[in-house]
N, C-alpha and C positions, 0 to 999 in steps of 0.2 A: 352827319355831314349834310349841309344846306348849300343852294345856288342861289345868289341873289346878283340881279343884272340891273345895274346902275346905268343910264343913257346920256348921251352928252347934251343932246338938244331938246328942247322943252315940246318939240312938236307932240299930237297926239300918236297914241299906238296904231300901228296899220296892220292888217292882215299878212302872215306869213306867203312869201312866194319864193319861187326856186331862183328869181333872178333878184333878190334884195335880201340883203342882210345888215345887220345891226350891229354897231360900234358900242364898248363900255366896256366895262371891267365887272369879272365873276369873282365873287368873295366867298371862299370855299372855309368853313367851320369844320374844325375835328373837337375830339374828346378831349377833355382836361384844359378847355379854353384855347387852344391852339387854332389858329385862322391862316390862311392865305389867300390874297388876291391875285389872279390871273387877269390880265389884259388882254380883251380880245380886237384885233385888227378887222376891220371890214373893209371891203372894196367897194367902191361906188360904181354904179352902172353909168358907162358914158352915155350923154344925151348927143343924139346925132339930127340931121336934119330929115326931112321927110323923106326926102329922094334916096340918098344914102341909106337911109334905116330900110326905105323898101326894097332897095335893091340886094343889099345883104339878105334881107330877110326871104327873098323869092328864093334865093338857091337852096335853102335848106327845105323850103317848103315844095319847090318843082322834086326835089327827090324823095320827099313824103308824099307825094301825090297818090301812088297806087294804095299806101296805107291808109291816107285821109278816106280815099275812095271807099274803100272796104270796111272803114270804121263809122262810114256814113248811116247806115243803118242803125248801127247800134246807139249814135248821137241823137238820132230821130227818135229813137225809144226811151233815151234818158235824156229827153229836154226838160231845161229849167224853167221854173216859174217863172212868170211876169216879174216878180219882185227882184228874182236873181238875175234875170237879163238886164234890168235896169242898172243892177249894183254892177255887172260885169262891164256895161258899158261904160259907166263913170269911172271903173278902174281904166280899161283903156285909153280912155280920154286923158285921166291923169297921168297915164304911162307914154303918152304921145301915139300910141299903134294907129296905123293908118290903112282904112279898108281899099283893098284892091281888086281887079278881075282876073280869071285865069288866062293863061297865055296860050299860044299854039301848041306849044310843045304839050302842055298841060292838058290840054284839050285831047290831043291825039293819043297821049298815054291813056287816058281816061277810055275812049274810044277802043282802044287794042284790049285794054282789061275787061272791058264789058263784053267783047266779041270771045276773047278767050273764054269768059266764064260760060255765057250761052252755049258755045259749042261742048264743055265738058259736062254740063248740065244734059245736053242731047245724049251724048255718049252714054252717060250714066243710066240715063233712063232707056237707052235702049239695049244695056248689058242686063240691066235689071228685067226688062221684058223678057229677053232670050232666058235668062234663070229661071224665069216666072214658069215658061214654057216648058222648058225642060224638067222642072222641078215637079209639072201637072204631068207631064208623060210617064215619069217615073214612078208617081203616085197611081196613078190609072193601071201602069204596070204592075204593080204591089199587090193592087187590090183584084187583080184577076188571078195573080197567083195565088194570094191568100184565100179566096172564093175556092180555086181548084184544091188546094190543101185541105180544106174544110170539108170540102165534098170527099176527099179520098181518106180524111179522118173518121168522117162519118160511116164511111162502108167497113174500113176496119174495127171500129169500135162495135157495128153490128156484128161481123163477122166473129169477134172475140167474144162477144155476147154469148153467141150462139155455141161457141165450144168451150164455154163457160158452162152454159147450161147443161151441155153433155157432160162434161167433167162431172159437175155437180152432181147429175143424176147417177153415173155411173161410180162416183164415191159415196153416194147415199146409198148405193143398193149394197155396195161392198161393206159398209158398215153395219147395214142391217143384218147382213149375213153374218159378220163378226159379233155385233151385239146378242144375235140367235145363239150363236155357238157359246160366248159369255154365258150367257143365261142358263144352258143347260149345264155348264162346267159349274159353276159358282152363282148359286142362287141368291146369297147375299149381297153379292154386288148388284143385281138387274135393276133396281129402283135409281141407283144413282147413274148407272150407264144409260139407262135410256133417258132421264133428263138431260145428261151432257149431250146425247144424240138430238134431240129436239131442240135445244138450243144454240148446237154446231149450225143448225141448216141456215138461220137467218145471220149469222155472224161470218158464215160462208161468204153469203151473197154482196154485205156490208164490205168484205176484205176484197172481193174481186172487182168491185167498182172503185173503191178507195185505191187499189193497185193499179188498175186501169188509167184512173187519173193521174198517179204519182209515175207513171212510166210514161205517161204523154203529156207533155207541158205545153206543145201546141195545142191540145186539145182545151186545156185549161185557158191559153191565152184567148183562143177561139170564143170560150165561152164567157170570159171579161168583156171580149167587143162587144158580144150580141147583149149583154148588160147594160154597158155602158149606153148603147144605139138606143135603146129601148127605154133607157132611164131618163138620159138627157134630151134627145131627140132633136138635136141640134145639126149643125151641118155633117154630112158624110165625108166630105173629104178631110176635115178636121179630125172626126175620130178615127178615120182609115190610118190617117198620120200617126196619130197617138198608137195606135194598136200595133207596133210593129213587134214582131216574132223575134226575130234573129238579128243580133247586134250587128251593124252594119257601119261603114265609114260615111261622116256627113260630109255634105257639099255645099257650096258656097260658103257664105260669110258666116260665121258664128258670132251673133249680138246677143244682148242680153235680154231682149224681147225673146229670141228663138230658144234658147237656154231657158226662160221661165216656162215659154209655153211648152216644154216637152215634160208634161206631167207624169208621163208613164214610163218609169224605170223599169230596166232589167233585170231579174232575179240572178245573183250571183250562182256561182255555182258551187259554193259551199252551203248556200242555204238550201240549192235544191237536193244535195247529196244528205243535210241532216235530216230534210222533209220525207226523203224515202226509208232512211233508217228508222224513223219513226214510226212508219207504217208496218216496217218489216218488224220490228218489236211489239208493235200491237196486234199485228197477225199472229206471233208467236203467242203472245199472252192470251190472246183468244183462243189459241188452238187452231187458229185457221190455215191455209195454205197446203201445201201438197205434203202430208206427214210422212216421215220415210219410216218402213218398220224395220226394223234391225234386230240380227241376231245377237243379244246381250248376254255376255259371259257374266257370270256371277260366282267370285270365290266364297269361301266361310264367313267372310268380311269383307267390308268394302265401305271407304267414306263417300259421302253425298255428293262431293266434288267429282270424283272418280265416277261413280254411276251416272252422274249427270253427263259427262264427256263420254261413254260408252252409249249412251242413248243419243247423243248428238242434239243437245239442250243446254239453256244455261243452269248455273247451279241454282241460282234465284228461283227459277221456274219450278225446279224439283223442291225445293224447301219451300216453296207455298203450296206445293200439292201434298206435302208430307204433313202441313199444318194445317190443311184442308180434313186431312184424316186423323188429326188431334195428337199430332206428334211434334213436339217442339224441339227442333235441331236445326243445328247449323250447317254452313257448307264444310266444315271440317270434321263433323261427328261421324261414327262409324255406326253402320247398319249391319244385321244379320242378316244370312243370306236369304230367310224366309222375309222376312220385311222388302228387301230389296228386289225378290222376285215378285211379291205382290203389286208392288208402286209398277215395277216396269211392265207387268201384265195389263195391270189399268191402264198404262199409257199406250198399249196396242204392241207393244213388242214381244218376241218370243225371248224365252228365257234357256239356258243352258247352264245349268249348277257343276262348278267344278270344285275341287278340294285339293288344298296342298299336298295331300296324302296319294295324289293322282302320281305323282312323280316316281312312285315305288311301283306304280302299275306295270307288268309285265316282267319284273327281276326273276320270277322264281319260273318264268316258262309255264308252258302247259304240260299235262301229262303224257308219259311215254308210249308208244305204241308197244304192243306184246311182242310183236316180232323183232322189236330192238333190243330188247331185254335179255342180258347173259348174266350167268350166275355169277357172283362176287364172294370173296371171304367173309366170314362172319366178324362182327364188331364185339368184343367181348370185355366185360368191364369188371375187374376184381373189387370186391367190396367185404369190407368185414370191421371187426374192431381193431383197434391198434396193438401191435404187437401179437396179433394171433398169425403172422408168416405171410402175409399178401405178396409183399414185394420179395421176399425168398424163395416161395412157390414159384412168382414170375421167372426170378434170374435160375432155378433150377430147370425150366422149361427153355430159356434162351441160352443157357449158359455162360452168363454175364454175373458181375456183382455190384449191380446197383445198389443195395443196401448198404455197402461199405460205404458209400460216397454219401450217404444221407447224415446230417447231423443228428446226433442224439439215437440214431440208429431207428429213428421213425422217419416216414415218409412225409414231406414237407409240399410236394410238388404232384401234378397230375402228369402223368408220362403216358405216351403211346408208343406201342412197338409192334412189330410184326413178326411172326415165328413162321417159318419156311419148314413144313412137315415132310416135303416132297412129293413127287407125283402129283404135282401143280395142286397141292393142299397147301393154305397159308391159313393162319388166324391172325387178327389185328386184336391186340391187348391194350386197354385202358387200365392204368394203375392209379387208383386214387388212394389220397390221404385217410387213413382211418382214425385221426385225432377228431376230439368233438368241433375244434374250432374250424372244420373243413367241409361243413355240411354243404355249404353251396357247390364246391367241387363235386362231393358225389353226388348231389341232384344233378348236375350238367352232365356228370358221366352216364347217369340212368337214363337221360332224356337221349342220348347220340347213340346208345347201344343197341344190340339187338338179344344178347344174353347176358345174365349178371351170373358170376361164379363167386357164391358167398362163401367166404374162408370163414371156416369156425375152428378153434382151436379146442382139440379133443379134453383137455384137462382143464379149461376156463369156461365152455360150452356158452350159452347166448350172454351176449354183456350189453350194456346200453348202445355203442355203436351199430351193433349186430342188428340190434331192434330198428336202427334208424336206417340201415343198409336195406331190411325188409320192407319198409314203407316206403322209402322212394321205389325199388323195385315194384312193389303193387300198384304205385301211382303210375308207372310209365308202362303197366301191362307187359314187361318183359317176362320172359320165362325164366326160371332159377334153378340152378345148378348147384348142390352143397357139397363143398371140399371139406371133408373132417380133416384139420391138419395135426400135425405133431402126434400123431398115433405111434410114434416109435418111443413117448416117453413112459415109463412106469405107472404114474397115475391117469394115463388116458383112458377115458372112457367114452366111446364114440356112440353107443346106445344111450347114453344120458343126452347128447347133444341131439340125436334124433327125437327123444320123446319130449326134449325141451321144445324143438320146433312146431310141435303140435300147438302149444299153447299161443303160436303166432299164425295158425291155420296153414302150415306149410307141413304136408306129409309125403315123405319119402316113398319110394318104390317099395321099399324094405317091409314097409308097413302099411300098404297097398295104396299108395298114393301114386301121384303121375309125375313127383319130383325126383330128377335122380341125385344120386348122393353117393361122393366117392370118397375113400378113405386114403390120405396122401401122407407123404413125408418130405417136407420141401428140405431137410437136413439130410436126409439120406437118400432123396431122389427116389422114393419107394412109390410105385402106381401112378406116374406121370403121364405112362401112357395112357392108362385108363380115363385119366380126367380130360385128355386130349381125344379120345374116342367119343366120349360121353358130348363133348362141344361140338364136333363134327357131326354126330349123329342128331342133335338137337338142330343144327343148321339146315340138314337135309329136310326135316319136318318143314322148317322155316320156308322154304325154299326162295331163299335171299338172292335177287336179281337187282340188276341196275343195267342204265343204259350209258355205255362208256362213250358214245358218239353225241355229246353235246356240249354245250357250256358247262362248266363245274360248278358246283354247289356244295356247300357243306357247313360245318362248324368250326369255330376256335375252341380248341381244347386247351391251350395255354398262349401267354403271351409275355414278352420281357422286352427290355430296352438293353442290348448290347452294345458295348463303348466302342468296339471298333465297326459293328455290322449295322448300329440303328435298331429300329423296331423288328424283332424277330417274332411270329406268330407259328405255332403249331396247330394246321388245320387236319381235318380229318374228311377228306372227301367222300360224300354221300351218292352223289350221281353224278355222270359226267366225267372230264377229263382235263387237269389240271395242268397248264404249260406254261413253261417259261415265255415271257412276253404277253401273258395276258392281263388284260386290266380288270382289276376286281374292284369291287366295293365292301367292306368289312364293317358293319355297324356304321358308325360315324365316321369312319376313316376310309382311305383310298388309296390306292396305289397300284404298281406295277411288278409283275413278279421277276425279278432280277435272278433269282438263283432259289434252288430247292434241294433241301437234303433230308435222307431218311433217317432212321433211328440208329444207325450205325456211323453217321456223320459225312456218308457218301452221297455226292451229287448226283440228281436225277432230272432228266428232262421231261419227264409227263408221270403224272400221278393219277392212276384211275380211281375208281370208285372203292371206298373201305381201306384207302390207301394213307398213313398219316406221314405226312412232311412239315419240315419247317420251312418256313417262306420267308424271304427278305424282298424289301422294296416297298414297304407300306410308310405312308408320311406321318403314322402316328400308331401308338400301342392301343391294339383295340382291346375291348373287353371281353372275358372269356364267357364263352357260349354264345357269341354273336353269332348270326349267320353271314358266310361269305356268298357273292353272285360275280360270275364274271360277266362284264358287259362288253358292248362293242364300241364304247368311246371315251376318253377322258372327260369330255364334258359331260356325259351321262354321270358319270361315276362320281365327278364333282358336284353335280347338280343333288344328287341322292345324299351324299355323304353331310352336304350343308344345309339340308331339309333336317337331317336329323340333329345335326349338333345343334341348330336352334330349337327342335324341340325341347332338347335335353337342356338347353336355358331357359326357356320359358318354364319348365317343370321347376327349376330350382327356383327362379323368380317368383315363382307360385308359392312354392313352400315357405320363401322366408317374406311375402309379403303379407302385412297385417290388415286384411282389408274388414273382417268380419269382428264383431263383439268378442266370439270365442276366440278367435286368433290374437285379439290383442291381449286379453286376460291370459291366454297361455305365456305369450310374449312378457307380461308384467310379471308370471310365476318365474319364467326361467331367467329372468334378471335376479331374483334372490337365490338363483343356485350357484354353487360354487364351483368352478370350471378349472379343470387342468389343460391348458392347449399345449397339444402335441403335434410336430411334423414326422410322417412316417415316407421312409422310403425302403424299398425292397428289390427284391431280383426279379419278380414276376408278378403280374398283375393277380394270378390268383390268391398270393401269399398275403399281398395286401389287402384284398377282398377278406380274406379268413380273418385278418388281424382287426380289421375296423369291424366286422361284424361281432366279433370277441369283445372287442372293448364296449360296444354299445349295449351287451348284455349285462355290463357290471356296472352300468348308471343308476344312480338312484333319485330321489327326489331331494336331495340334500346336496351331491356333487356328482359331476359326471366329466366325461372325455369329450373335449372339444378338437376335433381334430383339422387342423388349418391347410393341410396340404399331403396329398399323397402323390407319389410317383413312383414309376419304374426307374430304375438305374441307380448310381452312385451319388453320395450326397456332393452338391454344389453350392458354390459360394453364395447363391441365390437363395437356396434353402436355411443355410444359417442366418441371412439377413433377416429373411421371413421370421424365422424362430426367434431371433434377438428383438425382432420389434414387439411382439407378444410374449417376451419372457418365458419363452417354451421349449422343452429340450428335443432333440432329434434323436429319432430313432431310425436307427439303420438294421435291416433285416438282412443278413445276406449280403451286404453291401458295405463298401469304406468309403470314407470320404478324402478328397484330393486335398493337395498341401495347400492351396487357397483357401477351400472351406476352412481346414484344422487352423491356419492363422486367424482367420477372420473369427471363427468360434473363441480362439483364446483371447484375441483383441475385444470381443465382447462380454467375455465369460457366458458363453452359450456351451451346455454340455450335451456331449454327443455319445448316444450309448447304443453298442453292437449287440446284436443277439443273432442266434443261429439255430436255436429252439425256441418255437412259439409261447408254449406254455411257460418258460421263464420269462418271457417279454409281459405276459399277461398277470402274472404272480407280481412283477416289479410295479405295475402302473396300478394293479390294485392296492399294493402296500400304499402307494403314494396318494391315494385317493381315500384311504384310512386316514391317512393322517391329516387329510382336509376335513375330517367330519369334526363336529361340534363334540366335545367331551360328554359324557352322559353324569348328569349330577344324580350322586346317590346320598339320600338323606339316612341317618342311623341315631334312633333314639337314645337320651343319655338319661334324663331322669325328670321328674317333677317335685316342685316345691311351691307349698302353700302360704301367701303372704298373712302374718300374723297382725303385724302393725306396721304404719308408714310414718316415717319421721321427716322432720323438716329440717335441716342441718343447714346453718349459713356456709356460704360459699362452695356448697356442693349440690345443693338441692335436694330432690325428696330420696330418702332412702328406704329400701322395703325390709323389714324384718320378715324373716321368712324360715320355714323347716321344712328340709330335704325329706319328702314323703315316699319318693320312690327313684329308685337308681342313684347317681350321683350329678352333682353341677359342676362344670367347670368354666374358669375365666377365659373368656374370649370366644366362647362357643355362640352358635344361633341360639335365639330365646323367641319365645312366642308368649304375648299376655293374652291369658283367657279368661273371659268374664261370661259367665251364665252358658259354658260351653262352645261362645264366639269367640273366635280369634278377633282381637281389636289392636294388636301389635304386632308386628314383627320384625327384631332387631337384632342387634349384639350387646352383650353383657358388657359393660365398660368396668365396673368395680365388684369383686367377691371378697368378702370380709368376714371373719370369725374372730368376735371382740374384736379389738383394734389393731388385729393383723390381716394383711393382704395374703390371702392363700390361694392356690391351683386349683383346689377341687373340694367341695364339701360332699361327704359319704350320706348316706341315707339315716333319717334318724337325728341330725345334728341340726344346730340352727344358725342361722347365717344372715348377712346385710348384703343386701344386691341393690344396686342402681343399672338403670338403661341408659345408653346412648342415646341425647335428644330427645327423651319423652320423659315425662314426669306424670302422666295422668294413670297412677296405680293407687287402688283401695282395697280396703280390708276384705280379705275372701277370695281374692282373684287368685288362679293357680298361673305359675310361670312354667312353661314348657322347655325345656333345654336340649338342643339337638345339634349334631356334626353334618357336615355335608363335604363329600368327598367327590373329585372328578375320576371319572372311570372312562379309560380309552376306548374308542368304539373302534369295530373292524368290518368290514364287507363281508 
C-alpha cells in the first residue's frame, strides 16, 4: 500500500507546523490493482489584526508564565545557531507574529516563583547540613564502638590463645603417655603412632587458629578493616563507614550514589554456617579438636557404618583409615572382631569384646554349696538288646503292663518312671528301646543317668545292641549292673553270659571283678528284690545329692505334640525344683509351665531332683536331649530361644550353600543321584529322629532318601500339599491323617502310609530305593565264528561266510568283530542264514552266512564273538 499526496496550489512546500495543515487527496493502492482515493480537508488559520492577535495570545502566555520561567535555563542551553535564528525570524514574519513585553502580572508571578525557589533552596541546604552533622556524629560514635570492640576482641583472643596453649600442652602430655603405653603393648604400631603424634601438633595449632577465626566474625571484620586502611591510605571516615560489622537500618535518603558507594557487603548467615561447617570437617579429617575417647562394644561381626557410629565419627573417615591400612572396604562391608578392635584401638578408643553367645551366660547358675545338698533318688537306665526283657523287667518292678501297649511287642519310645520302694526309698527308671534304630535314644539315656542296668538274656547272651549299650556306658563313665534275665528258661546259661562279658572288659563280682550281676526272671518275677538292693547299694557308694532349693535344671527325655494339649515334653529334673508357673527355656523353645503330670498321670505341683514329669505349656516341641533352665522373665527366655533358633538357621544355611569348589563339586554329584522324597510325621520327636537316622544309613551313591519335612503330630492338609508338590509319599508313624488331609490326598493322588513298627517302615523304604536302582547288565558268552570269505551281494551289501568254531551263534544276539585280538566293532547280528534259509541259531562246526546291522568293514580271518546281555535287578 502506498500514499500519494496531491496539493491543490502550486506554492512551494513549507515545513510542517502544529498550526498549519495542507489540503489534497490521498490515493491508497492495494494488491491486485485496486486503489482508493481519500479527500483530505484542511482548516485554514484565521489571520487577525496585530492587536487582536496580541491580546488573544497574551492570555495563554500569562498562564504559561511559570512554565516559561522554569524552561528558561533549558532554552539557554539549547540555543539555536544564528542560521536557525534567522530562519525562525523569517517564519514568524511570514506568520504575522508580533513581539511584545511582559505585563505587571507576569513580572509579579515571576518574582514570586523566584522567591519561592530561593526559599526551598535555603531549606534544602539547611536540611542537608543537619543530616551531614548527624551522620558525622553517628560515624564518630561507630568508630569509638569499633575501637572498644577491637580492643575487647584482642584481649579475648589473647586469653583464648593462652587457654589453647595450656590445653594443647595437656593434650600433648596425655598423648605422649598414651603413645608410650601403646608402644609397650604393641611394638608393631610404634612407628605409625609416633609419626601421627608429631604431625598432629602443627595441625592442632592451625585448627585452633582457624576455629578462633571462624567463631569470631568480628575479628575477621576488624582484620579486613585494618588491611583496607593500610593498603588504601585514603580517607579514614570513608573506610570506617564501609567497615560496618553488624547490619543496621539506613538513615537519610537512599540514592544511587550512596548505593554504589557501599562496596563492603555483609556476609549472609548461610555463608557463615557453611564456612564453620567446612572448618569443622577439616578439623575432623586432620584429627584435630577435642577427641572423645569412648568405650566401644564390638561383637563378633560389625559393619563399618555401625563401628563408625559407635566411635562417633563419620563412616567416610573410617573407610579412609582402613584404606591407609591396606583394606579396601565400603561403609556396608563387614569386619571381624579382631580387625575392628585393632582400628578402634589405633584411634584411641577402649574396646570391649562381646559375643552373641553371651546371652546364654548365667543360665546354668553357679555351683551349689555343700550344706545345701540333700540326698536324691538314683536315675537308672535299663539298656540291652531287643527282646531281652527290659520293659518286662521294669513292668514286673512297677507292677504294670507297659509292654502290652507297645506295637509289635518292642519298645519304640523312651519312658521315665519312678518306683517307690517304701521307707523313703525311690528309684527313677529310664526305659530305652533296644532296636538298632534307636541308638541316639540310648545315648541320651546314658548321658542323664547315674546307673545303667544292662539286661542280657540268659539264652541269647551278648548281642549287637548289648555291645552298643556297653559302649555307651563306658563313654559316659557310669557304673553298670548286669541283670541276667530269662533264667527260668530250660536253655538258659548265666555262666556263658558272664564269660562273654569278659570279652568286653566287664568282669562281674562272681569272677573276681567289681561289676554286680543279678539273675532275675521278669516273667516269673524272680529275684527282683535282689536287683533293687543292688541298685540302692550302688547309689549309696555314689552319694547322690542335689540342691532342691534353687531354679530347676534338667534334660528332655522325650517330646511330642498332643492334639488337645499342645507340646508335651517329658523332663527329668537334675537339680533344683520345677514348679507350676515357672518360665523356662528348652533348647530353641521356651514357655511357661501350665501343668505337670507324673508317670501315673497324676498332676503334681512341684518336681524335685531326679523326678520325671510331663510338662505342658511350651510354644514348640523341643528336641530330645535338650537341656532346660528356669529363667526369671519371659524376655530373657525369648532372647535365648531366638538366639538358638538363629544359630540353627545359620547352620542349616551353611550346609546348603555352595561357596567352595569342593561343595560345588559335591552338589554336582548330588544332582546325578536319584532321590526318593518323603514326608515323615510321628507321635514323638525321638521316634522321628530314629527313623531319619535309619533312612540316612541306607543311602548309597546312586539313590538316597530326601526328607522334605518332619514333624510331631497328626498328618495335616499342609503336609499333603507339600508332598504333592514333590510327588512324595507321606509316612505316618503311630499317627493318622484327618479328614481334610485324606480328601486332599485323594484329589492329588498322594499316598499316605501308616506304620507302627519301625523296621517295617525301613524295609518298605529300602525296597522302594532298590526299585530306583539301575539294573545290572550281565553278559553271557554264546560262541565264536571265523570269517572264511566275504561276499558282496547286490541289494544286501556284504555277507560274511563263517564257520562256528566255539559254542553257538544266535540271530538277534550282540556281536563283536575282532581283528588281531582287537575289538573294532560292537553291534547286533541282522541276518543269520544257512544255505538260503534263515535260521535262529547255528551250532559249532557248521558254516553259515552273517551280516551286521549298519556295518560292512569285514575281512577274511576276522573273528565274530557272539554274546547275550541280560538285566539283573539290584537290591540294597
